[in-house]
N, C-alpha and C positions, 0 to 999 in steps of 0.2 A: 557364838559372838556376839557380845553385851555392846550394846551403846556408848564403852569409851572406845571399845578399838576403832566402830568407825568414825567417830570425832576426832582419834587420833591421827586418822587419816587425811584429813580433809585436805592439809595443805598440800599434801603431794598431790591428791585427787586433783583438785584445783589447777595444781602445774602444769599436771598434764593434759587438759581439758586446756586450759590459755582460757576457757569462760567460768565467771562463777556462779557458783551454782550452791543451795544451801544443801545440806550431810543428807542425805536419806536416812533416816532411823525408822527400828522393826515397827512401832506402831503407825506409820504414814499410810494412807487410806490407799494411794497407790499402790502401794508395797503387798495391801490386804487382799487387794482384790485384782494382782495378778498372779498373786498366791491360787489364789482361789480358784482362778480360769486355768491356771496351768493343767493340759489333761490329764496328765503324767504325775501330779501332786493328791496328797490325801484331801483328807477333808479339813484338815486341822492345818488350820491358818497364824498359825504363830511363827515368830520372830524366825524361829530355829529355821524356815523353811526358805532365808533370804540369806548369803553371804556373800561377801565381794573378795575376789579371788577364793583363791583354793588354798591361802595360810590367815598365817592369825591376823596379819595389820600388811601393810604396802614396805614394805623394807625396799631395800637397793635393785633387787629383780624389778617390781613395779616400775623405779625409777629410771629406770636403763628404758625397759618394754614400753610400749606403748597403751596408753591407759582404761581405753575402750575394750584392746585387743584384754584383756584382763579381767574384765567387766563380764561375771555370769551373775544370772539373773534364775535360780530355780535347775540350774546345771549347763554344759556347755557354752562357747560361743555356740557353735553352729547347730543350739538348738534354743539358742536368745530367741524370742520374740517380742516384737509389742505389743505382747496379748491384750493391754489395754485397751487397742483401736481395730484388733480383732484379725488383723493382718503381718505378713512379715514385711522386717524392715525392708527401706527399698534397697538396702545392699543384698538382698537376696531377689529379688524380683526383676525381671526384663533382662536388658542391656546391661545393670550396673551391678548387675553380680560379677561380671568379665573383669572389674576392678579388684575386685577378687584371689585373682588367678583362677576359680578355678576353672575343673573345665566341665564345656556344655554342650552336650550332640548341636548340631548344627540343623535348618530346616531339609527336611530328605525331599522335597519338593513343592511345582508351585504349588499345589496343589494346597484347594482351600476347603474345610469342611462345607459340608452342604444345609440349606433347610437352617442358614443361621446360627449351626456351631463350628465355631472354629477346630480348624485341625490343632491337636499338638504342635507350637510353634515353639521351639528353645533357641538360646542366644547365645555365645560365648564367643572367644577369640579362634582365629581357623586352625588349622589340624597344622603341623609341621608342614607337610607335602602338600601344600595348597601353597598356589604359589599365585597371588594374586598383581595383577596388572594396573598403570597408572594411565593417567591421560592420552600421552605419549604414545604406549604401545598397545593399550586394550584399546582406546576409539580411534585416536586423529590415523594411527598409520594404516586397521583396518578399512575402517571409512573410506583412505586415500587408496587404497590398491583396490579396492570394489569399485570406486567413482572411475578411477583413469585404468579401463578394463580396455577392453580389445576390440571396440569401438573407434576409441580416440586414437587407435592405432593406425587399423587399417580401414577405415570409412571417414575419420574426420577429414580429410582431406576432401576425397570424393565431395563430400556432405558442402564444402566452401566454392567447389565449381562448381556445383549446383544448381546450390540456392545463390553462388553469389555472396561478397563478404557482409552485405547488406544485409541482403535473409538469415543469413548463418548467427548473425550479432543477434538477431530477434526471434530467431530457435533457441543461440545459450541464454539469453535474459529469461523467455517465457519460460524455458524446464529448469533453470538453476531459482530463478522467482518461486517457482510452485517448489521444490526439494526446499530455498529458504523455507520455508513458510513452514513444508511439513515439521522442519528441523526445530525450529519455535512452539512446536504444539508439543516433537515429542520432548525438546528439554524442557515443558512445562508439569507434562506427565511426568517425567523419570523423576525429579524432582519436587514429586506432591510425598513422597514416602519409599520404604523399603520397596526395593526393585526386583523381582525373581527372576527365574529361570521363564524363558519363553517370549523372550523379545516384544513387538510391536504386537502379538499374541496378546500376551497376559497384559497391553497397555490396553485395548481394547475391549477385551473380553471385560476389566474389572472396569469400563467407563461406558461401555451401554452394552455388559450382560454378556453374559456366558453364549446367545444362540448368534450376535454378531460377532463375537468374539472367533471363534470354531468358525462361522462360514467364513471370514475374514481371513484366517491363521492359515483355512489349508490351502484357500486360492494363494496366500501371503507362500508358501510352502513348495508348491506347483509351480509357484515365479521364479523360487528358488533351485527344487529341481531341476528346472527349464532353462537359469542360468549359465547352471554349470554345464551346459550344450551346444551354451554361446560362447564359453571359455574356451572349453575342448574345440569346436568347429574351424576358431579363430587363430588357436596355435597350430592345428593341422591347415587352413589355410596359409597361414607364415611361411610353415617351413616349405610349403610347394612351391612358394613362390620367391624363395629367398636365395640370390645369384650373386652372385660375387659383381661388386661397382667398378667401375674403369676410371670413376675419381669423383670428388665430389659435386661438378656441375657438369652436366650432360644435355639430347635431346630434350627441351620444355625446362630446364633449371634454370631461369632467370639473373638467380641472386633479391635481393631485396631492389625492387625498384618502382616508384612511383607510377611508370605507365601500366607497370603488371598491375598495380594495387587497381588503380583505374578501369582497368580491363574488368578487373574479376567483380567490381564493385555487383553488377546488378545482376540479377541473377537468371538462369540460361533452364527453364526445364525443359526438356526434352523426352525423349521413348530409349527406352536401354532395354538389350535383352538379360536374360536372366542372370547375367555376372557384374551385370551395374554398367558396360560399355556402351557409350553414344550409340543406337541404333535406330533411323527412321522407322523401320520396320518393326522396332523391338516391341515384346509386351506386356512391359512394363512400363506405367506412364507415372510419369514422379510429378508432387505438386510441394508447396509447402506442408499442407498435412501430412504429406508422407513423410517427409524427411524430418518434422518432431518426432514421429514413430520411429525411424528408427535410429533418429538421434538419445533419446528421451533416455536409453537405459545406462549412456554414457553417464549418465550424475546420478540413475541408483547407487545402492551400499551404503546408504544413510543413517541402515537398519542396522550395520556389522559390528558398533559397540554395543548397540542396547541389544544385540543377539547373544554376548557374549556379557551380560553382564551379571550373571554368577561368577566373573573371575574377573571383576573390576574391585580393588582395595575401595575405592568411594564414588561409587552408581552415581550420587546427586550433584556430586561435580564435574568426573570423567565426562558423562554422556554429554552434558547441554555445551560443555567447553570442546569437548573434541569433537560432539558430528557436525557444530556449525565452524568450529578453524577449519575443516576438512571442506564443509561446504564450501568456504568465500571461497580456498584454497583450490581449489581445483576450479569454479568459476571463473575467477579471474585465470584461470592458466590457460580457458578454452577462452576467453576473448582474448588474449594476446596472443593464441592460437590461430586464431580465424585471423587479425590480422598479419602473423606473417606469412603464414600460407600462401593467403591472396597476394602478399609481395612477392612471392619468392618462386612460383609456377605458374604457367600459360594453365588457360583453361582445360587445354586437350591433353596436360600434362597432368592436372588434378584428377578428372574423370577418368583417364586410363590407367595410370600407376596407383594402386591401392597401398604400397606400399614405400609410399612417398617420401615418409616418416623417416625410413629406412634412408632411403637414396638420398637424402640433402643429410644423414646424419654425418659427425665427425664423432674420431676420425674413420671410419669402415662403418657400411652397413648391420655387419656383424652382430654391433654393437646391439641394437635394436633387434635385429632378429632371436636372440638369445634373448635378451630382455623381454619381449613379447613371450615368448612362447613360457619362460619360467614365467613371467608375471598373470597371461591368461592358467598356467595350467593352477599357479598356488590360488589364483580366484576360482580358479575351478573345487578346486580339494577343499577352499571355503566353502562354498557352495554346498558340495559332497558331508561336509559335515555339519553346516548349520544345519540346512534344511529338516536331515533328521533328528538332530536336537529339538526343534521346533515340532517335529510329528509327534516326537512324544512327549513332551512338554503337553498338546493337547491329550494325547492319548491317555495322561499321569491327569488331566483334570477329572478321570472319570463321566462325562459327559457324556458321549457315544460309546456303547456299548461296545460298536463293529469296529471301535479303534483299538481296544484293549489288548491286541493283536503285537502293537507297537510301543506297551508300558513298558519299563525300565526301572530298576530296583535303586535308591540311591549312587551312585560315585559308578554307576557299569552303562558302560558305551549300550546305544541302542541300535546292536547290530541288524536286527530287521529292519528298522525304521531304514537302515544303512543301505539295505538291499534294496528295498520297496523305492528307493530314493535314485541310486543308479541305475534300477532299469527303466526309468520314468528319464532318468537324463538318456541312456544309449540309445529308446527307442527316440526319440529328437537327434539324436546325434546322424540318427541314420537316416533319417530326412534330409540331413546333409545341406540344406538350405541357410544361411546363414539371417541371411533378408526376410526371410519365412518367421523365425524362430522369433526377431529381435522383438514387432509387436507384438504377439503373445505375452513376453515377458513385461513390457509394459506398461499388458491392461492388469494385470496383474500386484506390479508395483504401483500402479495407479490407484488401484483399487485401495491395496494395505492405507496408502498415503491420505488420501482420503475418508478413511477411517481412523488414521492420528487424527489426524484435524479434528472431523467432527465428532470425533470426542473431548479435546481441548475444548472445542467451541461449546460442547453441554456442557462439561463443568465449571468453564471462569464464569456463564451465561448463567447455570444457577445457584453458585458464588457457594453450593453449603456450608457449615463451617470446619466440615475439615477437609476444603480443600483449601491448603496453602503452599502455594509451591515457593521453593527457594526460587528460582528462577523463577523473576519480575518483569521480564523484556518481554509479555505477550500479553495480549490480549482479544476478545472473541470474536470481533473483527474481521484478524488478520487470521484466525481460526478457517473460520467461515470464508474468507475468501482466496484458500488454500485449497479446500473442499472443493469450492465451484472451482476453482484452476483446475483440479482434477480433474472430474468430473470433463469441462472443458475440452482439455488434451485427450482424453478418453473418445471422444467423439469427434475431435478435425481428426485424430490420426485413421477411423474406420470406424463407423458407428456397427457395422454389422461385427465386429469383435468386439465392442461394446456391451452390447446385444447378448454376445456368446455369455460375458463374463460379468456380468448384472444376471442374466438367466440361472447359470452355475450358482452364485453365488445365493441368489433367494433358491435353488433348489437345497441348499447344504444345509441355509435356515430352516427352513421347513421343514427337513429332515430332523434336522437336533430338536426342535417344535414337537414333534412328531417322535422324536422314540429317545429321547436326550433325558438326561436326569437334571433339572432346572435345578441350580443352587443358587444361590441369595449370596452374591459378591459385592453387596453394597451397592450395586453398578451405578453409571450415574441415570439410565431410563428407570427407576424406580425412585431416584431424588425426582424426577421429573414428573412419575406422576404423582410423588407425594403432593410437589410444589402446584402443581394443578388441583390436585382434590381443597387444597385449604381454600385455593382460589379464588372454585366453585364453591366451596362451603360461608365463604363470607363472600362471595355475590349473593346465594339463594337468603341470604340475611337469617333473620329470627320472626320474620314476619310468619303467616298462615300460606301454605302451599295452592293458588289455584286451586281448583276442583279440574280442571282443564291436563295439568300435570301433577294431580296426583297419584301416586305409586306408591300398592300396598308393600310398606317395609315390617313384613311378620314378624317376631321376635317366641320364635318357636323354643316351648316350655321339653324339653328333649325327656325327660323321666322327673316324672312327676308323680306317677301313681305305681307303685309293686316296683321288681326287679326284672334288669334284665340281664343274658349270661353278661358275662364279664368283659369277653371284648367288642360289646356292642355295646357301643355309646349314648346310641340313638335310636328308637325304638324306628324301623327302617319306613315304615311305610308318612311317617310325619316327616321325611326330605320327601316324598312322592306326593303327597299333599301340595309342601311349600313350592314344591315346582307347578304344582295347578293355580295359585297364586300368581304365577307369570307372565304375563302376555310376550311369546317367544321370549323366554327366556329371559327378560331386563329387569330389573327392581337386584334385591338384594333382599338376605333372611341372614337374620341371627339369631343362632342356634344356643341354646342356655344349657349349663345342668347346676346344680347346687348342689355344692359338696358339703353335708353335715363335719361340722367340727370346728377347731381351733385353727386361726390362721394360722398361724404359726408354725406348728404343727403336721400342718395339710399342705403350705403351697407346694414344695414341692411334688406330691399329690398330682394334685390340681393342675401345675403345669405338664406333668406328661396326660392329665385325664383330655389338655385342651386341644396337646399337638394329638392323640388317640381322635377325637372327636371330628378335630379339622381332617384329618385321614381320612373318616368316615364322608363326610359331606362332600370329599374330592371323588372319593367314589362313588357316592352315591349319584355326581355331576347335578351338584345340587346350586346356586352360586349362592357363598353366604361365609361367615366367618365362625367363628365358634369360641363360645365363652365361658369360662368357670367361674362359681363364685363360692366361696368358702361365708359359712356362714353358720350360727348355730344351731337354727332351726328349718325348713323351706322358707316358712310365712315370713321371717326377716330376712333370711335370702330374696327373697319375691322384692318384699317392697323396696331392697334396699335397689335392685337392679330397675322398676318402674320407676325409676326415679332419677337415673343418672345414666341409663347404659343410653349411648349415641350423643352425636353433634348439632348442634342447632336445628333446622330441619333436617336431617340422617337422624333423629332418632327413632324409635319403632312405634308404628299407629297401630299397631295389629294384635294382640296376642295369644295364639296359635296354642293350644293344650285339649291331650285325651280326655275324655269324661270319664273319672273315675268310677270303670264299671264295677269292682274290682273289692270296692269300698265293705260290701254286707256281704261277701261271699267269703274275704278272708278276716272278715270280723273287723275290718280297721277303722277302727270307733275315732282318731281324731281327724281321718279325712274332710267329713262335714264342717268343721271348722276353719283347716284349713284350706278347703276350697271356696266356700263362702269369703275368706278373707283374702282371696285371689282376684275374688272378682270383684270384691269395694274396693280394695285395691287400684284397680283399673278403672270403676267411675270416677274415682278419686281421682287419678293422674289423666282421665277424658282420655283413655287408650279403649280402644275397638275389642272387641273379644269374636275367637272362633273358639267352640270348643268340638271335637269330632270324636261322635257316637259310631263304636262301631267299625274303629281305625284298622285295624285287621284284615276287613272284609277291604279297603278300601284299594280299587286300583291300580295297578303299574300302569306306565307308558303303552306296552303292549298287548291291555287289557282293554277290550273295545267294549261301550257299556251302550246297551240301548234303551230304550223306554223316556222318561221324562225327567225333569229338573224340577221340582215343586217347589214355590216358595211360599210357603204360610206367612204373609205381608200382613203383623197385627199392633205393629206402633213404629211412627216416622226414626230411622235410620240415617237418615242421611243418604241412602242410596245404598248403602255397604252393599249389603243380601242381595239387588239388581245386580250391581257390580260383578259381583263372586260370580255367579252364575255365567254370566258374558265372559268372567276369563275363565269358567270349565269350559265353556265350547269352544276356546282354541287350543285345546287339546287331544288330542287322538282320540283317549280312549272318550272323550264323551263329545265328540264331534259332532255323532249321527242324534243328539239326545233332541227336546226338544223343550223349551220351556213353561211351565205354565206358573200363572201368581194368583193364588188365592185372597181372595180381599177377608177379613171375619168381619164382619158385621152385625147389629142388631136385627130380632127379625124384626122390627118396624120400622128401618131404615130403607129406604130409598133405594133398591138394590140394583139396578139399572139405567139409574144415574152416579150413582157409584161405579158400576163397570163403564159406562162410557169414558168417566174419569182419567180415571187407572188407566185404561186404552189411549186416548191422548198424552197424556204424560210419557206412558212408555213409548209413543211414535215421536212425542220430540225428543224423548231419549236416542233415537237410533237404534232400539231395541224391540226384537219383534217375538211375542211370548202371548198364550192365550190368558186371557183373565177369566177368573172364576170367581164370584161371589157369594160364602157358604153365608148364612142367618145361624146366628147361636142366639137363645134363647135366654133372657135375662137369669141373674141368677134367681131374685123372687118368684118365676115363674117354674125357672125348674125345679123348684123345691120343692111348691106342692106335685106335681106331677111322678116324683122321684127317679131315680138315676135310671139310665137305660139298660135293657139287659145285653149286656156286650162285652165280647172277648176281654177288657180291660174291665170287667166289673170286680173278678177273682181280685188284679193288682191291687183297685181301691179298695177293698176291704180289706188285706191285706195290711194296705199303710195305714188307716185307721186305726185298725189295730196297736199296730207297733206304737202308732203315733199318743196313741192314749196309754199303752201304758208305757211310754218314755217321759207323759207329762205327767203321769200319779208317781214315780220316782221322781221329776225334781220335783212335786208339788211334797214328798212326804221329806225328802233330805231338807228342803225347807225349811218345814216347820220345826225337826229334828236340831236343826243347828243352831232355828230364829234367828234369821234372814230371807233379805228376798229372795223372790227366783232368780235362780245364779244355772247359766251355762256355759260350759267352756271359761269356768273363769269371769265372767260378763253380765251384770243386771240383765234380765231379758222381761218383756210383758208378755201376756200371752191373753191372747183375745178368740177366745177355742172356736165362736160362733168365725172369727175371718179364719181361722188353719179348716176348719170343714168346706171353705167356701174357697181356699186357693188349692185344695186337693179336689175339689170336683172342677174345679174351671179346666187344671192339667189332666181330670179324666177326660172331660169332655173335646178338648183339641185334639189329647191320643185317640180317642176313638173316632172324632174326625179325619188324623191322617190317615189311620188305616181302612180308612173306608175310600178315602180318595186315590191315598196316594200309595197302594201296597205293593204294587208293580214299578212305582218308578224309582231310577237310577242312584237319586241320593236328595234327597229331601230340606230344606233352610225353613228354620223357625226364631222368630225370634227370641231371645232369651231374658225371662223375666228378674227384672232387677231384685234382689235379696230382700225383703220389708228389714224396715231398720226396728230395730230390737227385739228381732227375731229369734228364737231358736234356730241355731246354723243345723240339727237332725231334720226340723222340719222343713225346712230351707229342699235338704238332699232328697226328704223321702217324697214331695213335688215333683224333681227335676228326674227323679227316679219313673216315676209314674208318667211324666211326658214322654218320656225316652220308652217305654214298655213296650216291647212289640217292633221298634222300628229297626230293621238291621242298620239304615247307615242315616245317618242325621248330623246336619252342622245346622249345633245354636248358635247365633247369630244375634251379637249388639253392636252397633253404632256408636257411635259417640258425636259430639256435639257442635257437627260440620257438613257439609255436603262434600260426597267424593263428585259426584257428580253434576253435570249442567244440561241445561237447556238450549246452550246458548254456543254457536261457533266460536 
């Protein structure tokens, strides 16, 4: 198709779209880019790859149809993509795909991905067999049926008789306020996004975390299971007491009388027998608190709508309207019933006739008898079907392995969970005492309601960007008040039942924390931690931390030299050493590994490596975070890390890495330059450095060490070396060791004065250590007598020979190329006398360490800085000679600040 064909169809194309567009021509840049981006196209990006419709032009067929449906770019409309943007068109993503009429599989379960990975979630129109319910039948009627339960019919008149009209109104108002506030919180949470199965468990778990969600969800499951028993017992009690009525009014039924209303206004709390009949010698002593516990199940049931959220057409509309309407309707009905019952029967009749509602019913009591039995059995069936689904939803989230038996596939009935629920219900029915069961139900329901209120309180108070509920009539203070109401009611009813319920929830919570598979559900607690961390970070400011509040934040360089097995992302002993730098586990470590390569090519590999490293850190029980950096080489990667890692005062202050012992054995000639570059970068960035030699022999927490921790304190390092030695003593592996501090001084120095000063300094620092002063002869005096004949001499002579050869090769290369002396691509200045002096100084220090610290558990020595414009190879020779024959050595360099203080 040529350009004329396209231009000829411009008017038709414009008419179909209803908008004015410039005609697309073959040489347009967007067309060429889209052609080249199509994975199915060839490398040829000529205009022949672009065609509009399948015909030569847009004729009558095009005018009759929809122009966008006939627009094809490199394929059919099903394959069409906005390739220029790199994403599918909007009509192909999320719920918008349902506009095309394409069938998509519905979500399989309330389960979400763990560890930040979302499970596959698909959207689309419901299956034809699915029956979706509206607000009336889906929420209002179920809530009404659950709320107007057995308590209203066979206990409410008795409550009015015992508590009087005044206290009964107070009970109704108190309990109704609690459920009303909970309904507001439920409405806010339920309208903050799509709600899956699980009811309050889903809401609480996604707000307070899986641990809290599972613990409260299981308690709510028990409450529903026991509630089934309550409804069954109520139906049985009604059936046993049902007798034919002689008339509408008889013994005690006065009709609506003002005198009766006045007589019944005040309370008359008294003892009763187990059947609730007044008895001065009865075993049950009733009070206002006991009435609250007895009545509260009559206001429960507000979760009936949310429990069937998967069957609702529009959860965000139906749940708040239906739940609040049912709550207000039943509360109003209770208030009216209190007034009517209190004015229609004497107190004696209220207390003795459990089926007073049937006695005064019109036209005959059988209507109420049959209604109560059918209603209570229906409510029992709701509990016996709702509770198993709740248990199955908890099991499907795969948090607790012990609940795997109750898992069900999508569309299947939870048969095992149903049998388990029935077993619990039968056990409670065998107890046979309705007044004993109702406080148990009350506790579990109140615990659930408190969790819903706390969830809304936390989400509303944090006000995260994702918190945008459609239900606007809520406030965090109302949710907090509702939660307080729930807790207060629990203790008013029975402090012993409250303690048992909280203990059960706590045990479940602890078990979930111990055995559960914690997932990241984006819960409110994580948001609270995040905001608390931000606030704490801002409060710390950017100023230097006072030495009293200084904590080591080590940056652990995981794999700097050599290779480890593929399944080991970090040297195992580095994690053990990182734990040794913390007092009682307090503090944070940052484990970093550098991945060589291009970032665009290695980004996915870096994510995978980061997850592996984080898993390994958790396995080693080390508190820290994992970071993977992609860089062209190790030097560039570390330079970026040391500049940017961390925030504010939470930046790493110590760089920890392994000493490159393998560089000479493996002939890794690039290591000296990299090693020196890292040290210089740390000095420029003002980071302390700890280099571990003999890392393979570093003890773990179970290997107890004996001997001494020897410090060779040569330069002022802000007290970092002293602090590290004290931190080592807090670990079980080093707690049996003693500290020795070796001060290196010139021979003509006053050793005794220096020793006294150091002892006084250590005493003021609250550190116990033995102080030893060692005199070393100056360079000039040593050169006159020659090197000592000790075991380090062979290493010294070998290093001299290697340095001599290296300098000779470097000079020959410079003469050959006619350039200055170059090492590692940089100009260097070589003073051979200085090189010899440095080499000899390290020899003397090494021989001193071997002489005094051969039996030490670990030796700490100051790290000499790399000389400026000095070959890295020579510095590496100095370091090799320093660590020669020392099995376990920490080479430490502090930074320009104190980490210990003498003052309180």
